[in-house]
DODRENVO-865535 format. One record per residue (C-alpha): residue in one letter; x, y, z. Coordinates in Angstrom, 3 decimals. Each point is the difference from the previous one (the first is absolute). Last residue first. Layout:
# DODRENVO-865535
<pt resn="A" u="X" v="Y" w="Z"/>
...
//
This chain:
# DODRENVO-865535
<pt resn="X" u="4.201" v="11.018" w="-1.213"/>
<pt resn="X" u="2.585" v="-2.458" w="1.243"/>
<pt resn="X" u="-0.628" v="-3.265" w="-1.826"/>
<pt resn="X" u="0.650" v="-3.288" w="1.733"/>
<pt resn="X" u="1.407" v="-3.470" w="-0.680"/>
<pt resn="X" u="0.734" v="-2.021" w="3.133"/>
<pt resn="X" u="3.057" v="-2.250" w="0.120"/>
<pt resn="X" u="2.367" v="0.157" w="-2.932"/>
<pt resn="X" u="-1.749" v="1.227" w="-3.111"/>
<pt resn="X" u="0.662" v="-0.651" w="-3.684"/>
<pt resn="X" u="-1.780" v="-3.347" w="-0.003"/>
<pt resn="X" u="-1.851" v="0.451" w="-3.296"/>
<pt resn="X" u="-3.294" v="0.662" w="1.797"/>
<pt resn="X" u="1.767" v="2.597" w="2.163"/>
<pt resn="X" u="1.361" v="1.819" w="-3.051"/>
<pt resn="X" u="-3.514" v="-0.052" w="-1.485"/>
<pt resn="X" u="-1.503" v="1.651" w="3.061"/>
<pt resn="X" u="2.813" v="2.529" w="0.433"/>
<pt resn="X" u="-0.384" v="1.085" w="-3.626"/>
<pt resn="X" u="-3.766" v="0.346" w="0.384"/>
<pt resn="X" u="0.311" v="2.062" w="3.172"/>
<pt resn="X" u="2.592" v="2.357" w="-1.533"/>
<pt resn="X" u="-2.296" v="3.036" w="-0.223"/>
<pt resn="X" u="-0.427" v="-0.257" w="3.760"/>
<pt resn="X" u="3.661" v="0.963" w="0.350"/>
<pt resn="X" u="2.984" v="-1.678" w="1.629"/>
<pt resn="X" u="0.408" v="-3.771" w="-0.154"/>
<pt resn="X" u="0.900" v="-1.679" w="3.301"/>
<pt resn="X" u="1.439" v="-3.515" w="0.234"/>
<pt resn="X" u="-0.235" v="-0.667" w="3.722"/>
<pt resn="X" u="2.166" v="-2.357" w="2.029"/>
<pt resn="X" u="-0.787" v="-1.608" w="3.316"/>
<pt resn="X" u="1.724" v="-1.694" w="2.899"/>
<pt resn="X" u="-1.505" v="-2.189" w="2.689"/>
<pt resn="X" u="2.027" v="-1.329" w="2.934"/>
<pt resn="X" u="1.549" v="3.357" w="0.917"/>
<pt resn="X" u="-1.900" v="0.143" w="3.280"/>
<pt resn="X" u="-1.828" v="3.130" w="-1.179"/>
<pt resn="X" u="-1.034" v="-1.815" w="-3.172"/>
<pt resn="X" u="-1.127" v="-3.044" w="2.000"/>
<pt resn="X" u="-2.149" v="2.220" w="2.223"/>
<pt resn="X" u="-1.603" v="1.662" w="-3.008"/>
<pt resn="X" u="-0.720" v="-3.409" w="-1.547"/>
<pt resn="X" u="-1.642" v="-1.115" w="3.249"/>
<pt resn="X" u="-2.102" v="3.156" w="0.298"/>
<pt resn="X" u="-1.139" v="-0.135" w="-3.637"/>
<pt resn="X" u="-0.922" v="-3.673" w="0.225"/>
<pt resn="X" u="-2.005" v="0.399" w="3.193"/>
<pt resn="X" u="-1.607" v="3.180" w="-1.352"/>
<pt resn="X" u="-1.793" v="-1.953" w="-2.698"/>
<pt resn="X" u="-1.490" v="-2.668" w="2.267"/>
<pt resn="X" u="-3.646" v="0.576" w="-0.959"/>
<pt resn="X" u="1.044" v="0.607" w="-3.614"/>
<pt resn="X" u="1.559" v="-3.476" w="-0.112"/>
<pt resn="X" u="-1.822" v="-1.280" w="-3.097"/>
<pt resn="X" u="0.936" v="3.382" w="-1.522"/>
<pt resn="X" u="3.327" v="-1.636" w="-0.890"/>
<pt resn="X" u="-1.447" v="-2.044" w="-2.853"/>
<pt resn="X" u="0.766" v="-3.703" w="0.022"/>
<pt resn="X" u="0.749" v="-3.135" w="-1.981"/>
<pt resn="X" u="0.558" v="-3.268" w="1.778"/>
<pt resn="X" u="2.068" v="-3.089" w="-0.726"/>
<pt resn="X" u="0.601" v="-2.717" w="2.608"/>
<pt resn="X" u="2.166" v="-2.618" w="-1.657"/>
<pt resn="X" u="-0.687" v="-3.724" w="0.115"/>
<pt resn="X" u="3.260" v="-0.783" w="-1.826"/>
<pt resn="X" u="-1.716" v="-2.180" w="-2.598"/>
<pt resn="X" u="-3.063" v="2.242" w="-0.248"/>
<pt resn="X" u="1.624" v="3.427" w="-0.252"/>
<pt resn="X" u="2.845" v="-1.382" w="-2.134"/>
<pt resn="X" u="-2.477" v="-1.491" w="-2.460"/>
<pt resn="X" u="-2.040" v="3.222" w="0.017"/>
<pt resn="X" u="2.937" v="2.204" w="-0.968"/>
<pt resn="X" u="-1.111" v="0.363" w="-3.647"/>
<pt resn="X" u="2.702" v="-0.068" w="-2.649"/>
<pt resn="X" u="-0.103" v="3.315" w="-1.851"/>
<pt resn="X" u="-2.306" v="1.315" w="-2.727"/>
<pt resn="X" u="0.284" v="3.753" w="0.057"/>
<pt resn="X" u="-3.083" v="2.107" w="0.792"/>
<pt resn="X" u="-0.702" v="1.999" w="-3.149"/>
<pt resn="X" u="0.702" v="3.676" w="-0.572"/>
<pt resn="X" u="2.524" v="-0.239" w="2.814"/>
<pt resn="X" u="0.516" v="3.055" w="2.187"/>
<pt resn="X" u="-1.471" v="-1.362" w="3.238"/>
<pt resn="X" u="1.116" v="-3.605" w="-0.383"/>
<pt resn="X" u="3.462" v="0.085" w="1.582"/>
<pt resn="X" u="-1.465" v="2.246" w="2.698"/>
<pt resn="X" u="-1.930" v="-2.863" w="1.551"/>
<pt resn="X" u="-0.788" v="1.219" w="3.501"/>
<pt resn="X" u="-0.028" v="-0.733" w="3.736"/>
<pt resn="X" u="-0.145" v="-3.783" w="-0.018"/>
<pt resn="X" u="1.116" v="-1.347" w="3.367"/>
<pt resn="X" u="1.415" v="-3.523" w="-0.380"/>
<pt resn="X" u="0.548" v="-2.452" w="2.846"/>
<pt resn="X" u="2.028" v="-3.212" w="-0.050"/>
<pt resn="X" u="-1.627" v="-3.176" w="1.274"/>
<pt resn="X" u="2.531" v="-2.137" w="-1.834"/>
<pt resn="X" u="3.073" v="1.914" w="-1.066"/>
<pt resn="X" u="0.029" v="2.397" w="-2.905"/>
<pt resn="X" u="2.107" v="-0.440" w="-3.129"/>
<pt resn="X" u="-2.932" v="-0.418" w="-2.388"/>
<pt resn="X" u="-1.617" v="3.028" w="1.572"/>
<pt resn="X" u="3.017" v="2.159" w="-0.874"/>
<pt resn="X" u="0.085" v="-1.053" w="-3.653"/>
<pt resn="X" u="-3.750" v="0.560" w="-0.399"/>
<pt resn="X" u="0.349" v="3.425" w="1.592"/>
<pt resn="X" u="2.722" v="1.003" w="-2.425"/>
<pt resn="X" u="-2.034" v="-1.217" w="-2.982"/>
<pt resn="X" u="-3.007" v="2.193" w="0.666"/>
<pt resn="X" u="-0.975" v="1.645" w="3.283"/>
<pt resn="X" u="1.746" v="3.248" w="0.929"/>
<pt resn="X" u="-0.424" v="1.105" w="3.611"/>
<pt resn="X" u="0.206" v="-3.396" w="1.682"/>
<pt resn="X" u="1.200" v="-0.299" w="3.589"/>
<pt resn="X" u="1.291" v="-3.562" w="0.185"/>
<pt resn="X" u="0.516" v="-1.878" w="3.267"/>
<pt resn="X" u="1.703" v="-3.328" w="0.676"/>
<pt resn="X" u="2.438" v="-0.253" w="-2.909"/>
<pt resn="X" u="2.336" v="-2.942" w="-0.522"/>
<pt resn="X" u="3.041" v="-1.262" w="1.887"/>
<pt resn="X" u="2.425" v="1.232" w="-2.659"/>
<pt resn="X" u="-1.585" v="3.480" w="-0.005"/>
<pt resn="X" u="2.493" v="2.344" w="-1.692"/>
<pt resn="X" u="1.580" v="-2.749" w="-2.117"/>
<pt resn="X" u="-3.321" v="-1.530" w="-1.076"/>
<pt resn="X" u="-1.326" v="3.517" w="-0.567"/>
<pt resn="X" u="2.817" v="0.815" w="-2.399"/>
<pt resn="X" u="-0.721" v="-3.143" w="-2.036"/>
<pt resn="X" u="-3.691" v="0.789" w="-0.414"/>
<pt resn="X" u="0.533" v="3.726" w="-0.499"/>
<pt resn="X" u="2.585" v="-0.400" w="-2.748"/>
<pt resn="X" u="1.473" v="3.430" w="0.542"/>
<pt resn="X" u="0.007" v="3.080" w="-2.267"/>
<pt resn="X" u="-3.520" v="1.443" w="0.085"/>
<pt resn="X" u="-1.156" v="-1.814" w="3.146"/>
<pt resn="X" u="2.858" v="1.489" w="1.994"/>
<pt resn="X" u="0.113" v="-2.210" w="3.091"/>
<pt resn="X" u="1.080" v="1.368" w="3.371"/>
<pt resn="X" u="1.362" v="-1.491" w="3.190"/>
<pt resn="X" u="-0.076" v="0.341" w="3.783"/>
<pt resn="X" u="-2.115" v="3.162" w="0.026"/>
<pt resn="X" u="1.412" v="2.471" w="2.552"/>
<pt resn="X" u="-1.603" v="3.235" w="-1.168"/>
<pt resn="X" u="3.197" v="1.921" w="-0.774"/>
<pt resn="X" u="2.483" v="-2.370" w="-1.641"/>
<pt resn="X" u="-2.358" v="-2.790" w="-1.086"/>
<pt resn="X" u="-3.041" v="1.917" w="-1.212"/>
<pt resn="X" u="1.904" v="3.062" w="-1.203"/>
<pt resn="X" u="2.467" v="-2.146" w="-1.934"/>
<pt resn="X" u="-2.869" v="-1.904" w="-1.573"/>
<pt resn="X" u="-1.744" v="3.203" w="-0.992"/>
<pt resn="X" u="3.118" v="1.145" w="-1.827"/>
<pt resn="X" u="0.359" v="-3.491" w="-1.491"/>
<pt resn="X" u="-3.338" v="0.482" w="-1.716"/>
<pt resn="X" u="-3.306" v="-1.831" w="-0.442"/>
<pt resn="X" u="-1.037" v="-1.315" w="3.393"/>
<pt resn="X" u="-0.220" v="-3.266" w="1.960"/>
<pt resn="X" u="0.892" v="0.122" w="3.701"/>
<pt resn="X" u="1.032" v="-3.026" w="2.064"/>
<pt resn="X" u="-0.420" v="0.245" w="3.768"/>
<pt resn="X" u="1.164" v="-2.333" w="2.767"/>
<pt resn="X" u="-2.376" v="0.499" w="2.916"/>
<pt resn="X" u="0.502" v="1.316" w="3.522"/>
<pt resn="X" u="-3.230" v="1.981" w="0.415"/>
<pt resn="X" u="1.819" v="3.323" w="-0.493"/>
<pt resn="X" u="1.411" v="-1.510" w="-3.209"/>
<pt resn="X" u="-3.530" v="-0.737" w="-1.239"/>
<pt resn="X" u="-0.996" v="3.571" w="0.880"/>
<pt resn="X" u="2.873" v="1.201" w="-2.182"/>
<pt resn="X" u="-1.072" v="-2.168" w="-2.918"/>
<pt resn="X" u="-3.605" v="1.164" w="0.239"/>
<pt resn="X" u="1.077" v="3.661" w="0.019"/>
<pt resn="X" u="1.957" v="-0.277" w="-3.270"/>
<pt resn="X" u="-2.871" v="-1.922" w="-1.554"/>
<pt resn="X" u="-2.595" v="2.681" w="0.731"/>
<pt resn="X" u="1.585" v="3.146" w="-1.451"/>
<pt resn="X" u="1.958" v="-1.798" w="-2.702"/>
<pt resn="X" u="3.444" v="-1.594" w="-0.090"/>
<pt resn="X" u="-1.297" v="-3.422" w="1.002"/>
<pt resn="X" u="-2.233" v="-0.321" w="-3.047"/>
<pt resn="X" u="-0.107" v="-3.650" w="1.113"/>
<pt resn="X" u="0.667" v="-0.934" w="3.628"/>
<pt resn="X" u="1.313" v="-3.415" w="1.036"/>
<pt resn="X" u="0.049" v="-1.074" w="3.659"/>
<pt resn="X" u="2.063" v="-2.812" w="1.510"/>
<pt resn="X" u="-0.846" v="-1.122" w="3.529"/>
<pt resn="X" u="2.365" v="0.265" w="2.965"/>
<pt resn="X" u="-2.362" v="2.027" w="2.163"/>
<pt resn="X" u="-3.618" v="-0.671" w="-0.915"/>
<pt resn="X" u="-2.067" v="1.932" w="-2.513"/>
<pt resn="X" u="-3.803" v="0.208" w="0.223"/>
<pt resn="X" u="-0.380" v="0.264" w="-3.783"/>
<pt resn="X" u="-3.542" v="1.385" w="0.098"/>
<pt resn="X" u="-0.075" v="2.244" w="3.071"/>
<pt resn="X" u="3.668" v="1.016" w="0.089"/>
<pt resn="X" u="0.491" v="0.558" w="-3.723"/>
<pt resn="X" u="-3.273" v="1.612" w="-0.985"/>
<pt resn="X" u="-0.296" v="1.924" w="3.263"/>
<pt resn="X" u="3.378" v="1.720" w="0.012"/>
<pt resn="X" u="0.632" v="0.187" w="-3.749"/>
<pt resn="X" u="-3.423" v="1.408" w="-0.857"/>
<pt resn="X" u="0.280" v="2.176" w="3.104"/>
<pt resn="X" u="3.166" v="1.602" w="-1.317"/>
<pt resn="X" u="-1.346" v="0.342" w="-3.521"/>
<pt resn="X" u="-3.235" v="1.657" w="1.254"/>
<pt resn="X" u="1.666" v="2.548" w="2.266"/>
<pt resn="X" u="2.989" v="0.353" w="2.289"/>
<pt resn="X" u="2.410" v="-1.751" w="-2.428"/>
<pt resn="X" u="-1.462" v="1.854" w="-2.937"/>
<pt resn="X" u="-2.696" v="2.626" w="-0.428"/>
<pt resn="X" u="0.238" v="1.177" w="3.614"/>
<pt resn="X" u="3.768" v="-0.014" w="-0.539"/>
<pt resn="X" u="-0.430" v="3.224" w="-1.992"/>
<pt resn="X" u="-0.553" v="1.856" w="3.286"/>
<pt resn="X" u="3.707" v="-0.367" w="0.777"/>
<pt resn="X" u="0.865" v="-1.356" w="3.485"/>
<pt resn="X" u="-0.019" v="2.441" w="2.927"/>
<pt resn="X" u="-2.045" v="-2.212" w="2.273"/>
<pt resn="X" u="-2.528" v="-0.970" w="-2.621"/>
<pt resn="X" u="-2.856" v="1.865" w="1.682"/>
<pt resn="X" u="-3.099" v="-1.117" w="-1.857"/>
<pt resn="X" u="-1.100" v="1.483" w="-3.335"/>
<pt resn="X" u="-3.688" v="0.803" w="0.212"/>
<pt resn="X" u="-1.939" v="-2.797" w="-1.658"/>
<pt resn="X" u="-2.531" v="0.599" w="-2.728"/>
<pt resn="X" u="-2.892" v="-2.224" w="-0.994"/>
<pt resn="X" u="-2.885" v="2.194" w="-1.164"/>
<pt resn="X" u="-2.551" v="1.326" w="2.510"/>
<pt resn="X" u="1.613" v="3.419" w="0.356"/>
<pt resn="X" u="-0.118" v="0.570" w="-3.730"/>
<pt resn="X" u="3.287" v="0.415" w="-1.848"/>
<pt resn="X" u="0.788" v="2.522" w="-2.702"/>
<pt resn="X" u="3.175" v="-1.163" w="-1.700"/>
<pt resn="X" u="3.041" v="1.841" w="-1.347"/>
<pt resn="X" u="3.044" v="-1.321" w="-1.869"/>
<pt resn="X" u="-1.744" v="-3.157" w="-1.189"/>
<pt resn="X" u="1.110" v="-3.579" w="-0.799"/>
<pt resn="X" u="-2.459" v="-1.752" w="2.286"/>
<pt resn="X" u="-1.618" v="1.323" w="3.160"/>
<pt resn="X" u="0.351" v="-3.113" w="2.132"/>
<pt resn="X" u="0.933" v="1.919" w="3.122"/>
<pt resn="X" u="2.731" v="0.841" w="2.466"/>
<pt resn="X" u="-0.137" v="3.313" w="1.848"/>
<pt resn="X" u="2.254" v="2.862" w="1.076"/>
<pt resn="X" u="-1.481" v="2.756" w="2.127"/>
<pt resn="X" u="0.640" v="3.639" w="-0.933"/>
<pt resn="X" u="-3.621" v="1.064" w="-0.295"/>
<pt resn="X" u="-2.288" v="-1.864" w="2.393"/>
<pt resn="X" u="-1.652" v="-3.389" w="-0.605"/>
<pt resn="X" u="-2.421" v="-0.624" w="2.866"/>
<pt resn="X" u="-1.232" v="3.619" w="-0.255"/>
<pt resn="X" u="-1.224" v="-0.575" w="-3.580"/>
<pt resn="X" u="-0.263" v="3.037" w="-2.246"/>
<pt resn="X" u="3.625" v="-0.330" w="-1.017"/>
<pt resn="X" u="2.720" v="1.420" w="-2.231"/>
<pt resn="X" u="3.638" v="-1.033" w="-0.461"/>
<pt resn="X" u="-0.154" v="-3.515" w="1.447"/>
<pt resn="X" u="3.307" v="-1.652" w="-0.823"/>
<pt resn="X" u="0.303" v="-3.250" w="-1.931"/>
<pt resn="X" u="1.455" v="-3.479" w="0.238"/>
<pt resn="X" u="-1.240" v="-1.990" w="-2.928"/>
<pt resn="X" u="-1.773" v="-3.188" w="-1.000"/>
<pt resn="X" u="-0.816" v="-1.281" w="-3.444"/>
<pt resn="X" u="-2.579" v="-0.312" w="-2.751"/>
<pt resn="X" u="0.340" v="1.620" w="-3.408"/>
<pt resn="X" u="-2.730" v="2.596" w="-0.537"/>
<pt resn="X" u="-2.928" v="-1.121" w="-2.148"/>
<pt resn="X" u="-0.436" v="0.193" w="-3.756"/>
<pt resn="X" u="-0.175" v="-3.797" w="-0.389"/>
<pt resn="X" u="-1.393" v="-1.905" w="2.978"/>
<pt resn="X" u="2.498" v="-2.228" w="1.753"/>
<pt resn="X" u="-0.115" v="-3.791" w="-0.308"/>
<pt resn="X" u="2.789" v="-0.359" w="-2.574"/>
<pt resn="X" u="2.003" v="2.620" w="1.975"/>
<pt resn="X" u="-0.135" v="-1.850" w="3.320"/>
<pt resn="X" u="3.092" v="-2.147" w="-0.606"/>
<pt resn="X" u="1.947" v="3.075" w="-1.094"/>
<pt resn="X" u="-0.939" v="1.779" w="3.229"/>
<pt resn="X" u="0.958" v="-3.099" w="1.985"/>
<pt resn="X" u="3.638" v="0.531" w="-1.035"/>
<pt resn="X" u="0.282" v="3.199" w="2.080"/>
<pt resn="X" u="0.552" v="3.721" w="-0.529"/>
<pt resn="X" u="-0.547" v="2.138" w="3.092"/>
<pt resn="X" u="-0.438" v="3.754" w="0.174"/>
<pt resn="X" u="1.793" v="2.406" w="2.325"/>
<pt resn="X" u="-1.001" v="3.592" w="0.810"/>
<pt resn="X" u="-3.490" v="0.201" w="-1.506"/>
<pt resn="X" u="-2.141" v="3.020" w="0.934"/>
<pt resn="X" u="-3.147" v="-0.853" w="1.949"/>
<pt resn="X" u="-3.089" v="2.206" w="0.114"/>
<pt resn="X" u="-2.591" v="-0.449" w="2.736"/>
<pt resn="X" u="-3.728" v="-0.731" w="0.100"/>
<pt resn="X" u="-2.312" v="0.053" w="3.018"/>
<pt resn="X" u="-2.041" v="2.941" w="-1.377"/>
<pt resn="X" u="0.616" v="0.549" w="-3.703"/>
<pt resn="X" u="3.274" v="1.025" w="-1.584"/>
<pt resn="X" u="-0.031" v="2.114" w="-3.143"/>
<pt resn="X" u="0.151" v="-1.889" w="-3.286"/>
<pt resn="X" u="3.158" v="-1.529" w="-1.515"/>
<pt resn="X" u="1.260" v="0.872" w="-3.446"/>
<pt resn="X" u="1.345" v="-3.133" w="-1.692"/>
<pt resn="X" u="3.173" v="-0.521" w="-2.004"/>
<pt resn="X" u="1.138" v="-3.050" w="-1.990"/>
<pt resn="X" u="3.072" v="-2.226" w="-0.237"/>
<pt resn="X" u="-0.500" v="-3.102" w="-2.148"/>
<pt resn="X" u="0.137" v="-3.732" w="0.699"/>
<pt resn="X" u="-0.332" v="-2.285" w="-3.034"/>
<pt resn="X" u="1.719" v="2.291" w="-2.542"/>
<pt resn="X" u="3.259" v="-0.101" w="1.935"/>
<pt resn="X" u="-0.015" v="-3.783" w="-0.314"/>
<pt resn="X" u="-0.550" v="-2.550" w="2.757"/>
<pt resn="X" u="2.009" v="-3.230" w="-0.336"/>
<pt resn="X" u="-1.955" v="-2.733" w="-1.759"/>
<pt resn="X" u="-3.436" v="0.987" w="-1.200"/>
<pt resn="X" u="-1.150" v="2.983" w="2.005"/>
<pt resn="X" u="-3.602" v="0.890" w="0.690"/>
<pt resn="X" u="-0.544" v="3.391" w="-1.629"/>
<pt resn="X" u="-0.814" v="3.446" w="1.394"/>
<pt resn="X" u="1.311" v="-0.539" w="3.520"/>
<pt resn="X" u="0.207" v="3.534" w="1.402"/>
<pt resn="X" u="2.940" v="1.644" w="1.758"/>
<pt resn="X" u="-1.117" v="3.028" w="1.985"/>
<pt resn="X" u="0.895" v="3.666" w="0.357"/>
<pt resn="X" u="-2.121" v="2.200" w="2.205"/>
<pt resn="X" u="-0.877" v="3.623" w="-0.684"/>
<pt resn="X" u="-1.070" v="1.681" w="3.230"/>
<pt resn="X" u="-2.637" v="2.733" w="0.063"/>
//
C-alpha cells in the first residue's frame, strides 16, 4: 500500500494564500485495478492560473496543477513501469491513473531536462508561442511590450518577438529580472514597475508607440500601455495577475477609451485552443532552444513539503522564468 501526500484546499483564500488555506494531508491508496498505473511525482508546476482558479475550486479537494511523474507500478501495457509522463494530477506525490484519463508520455526532448515539459516545452511555452504569434501577429520593426516579462510565459514571448525582428520592452518587478531580460534574453529595454514611473519610462522606451502588447497582469499597467499604443495595435490578454490576490478588484481607469479611439484588436485566450497544433509549438520552441535563439531559466524549490512556499513566492514575483518544485 502506498501512502500519498497531497495539498488540499480547505479554505478559499482572501488576498495572498495563507498556510491555513492549503494544508498537507496523507492518503492511503488502494491496490491497482486493471488498466490503472501509479505515478510518482518528479517535478510539479506552480503557476499564476492556480490562484485565479481557487475561488472556483471545490473546498476539500486537491490543489490543481500539472506534473512530470514516473510510472512505478502498472497494470496497463500502454503505460509501462519506468516511463515518464505528464498529467494534470494536482499537488500529489503519488497518483493512481486510469488508462482512459488524459496522460501524455513524455516525448524525447533531445537530452534537455524533463522539467522543461512543464515550462518552455509545455503549457507556458505554447501559451507564449501561440498566444503571441496567432493573436498579435507581429511584424519585423514593430514595438512589443510584455508585462510580467520575467515569468515563465513573458520571458518566452519577448524572445520570440526578437526572433521575429521586433523591438521588445519588458515590464517586471525587480532590477535583477531586468538585467536577465536585457543582458541574457535580448530584450531592448526594461521597466521596473515598482520603482519607475511606468508611463514616462514607456514613452522613452517606445517613442514611436506600441504595436503589440502581451498582457499578463491587467490593471493600471495595462491601461498605461494601451494608452500608448498605435492605431490598429494588437493586444493578447493571457492573464490578470495583478488582480488575483486582491480582496476586491481595484478601481483603475478603464482601457476602453484607448481600445476604441486607437481601434485596437484585443483578445483573451487559453492555450488549449491550439490543442490540435500542440506539437507544432513544442517542436519549434525546441528547435529555437537548440539554435540558441530561446533561453530559459527555472526557479526550482526542493521538496514536496515546500509546495505552498513555492506557490506564494511565485505569486509575489520571487521566481525568474518557470517556477517548479522538485519532489
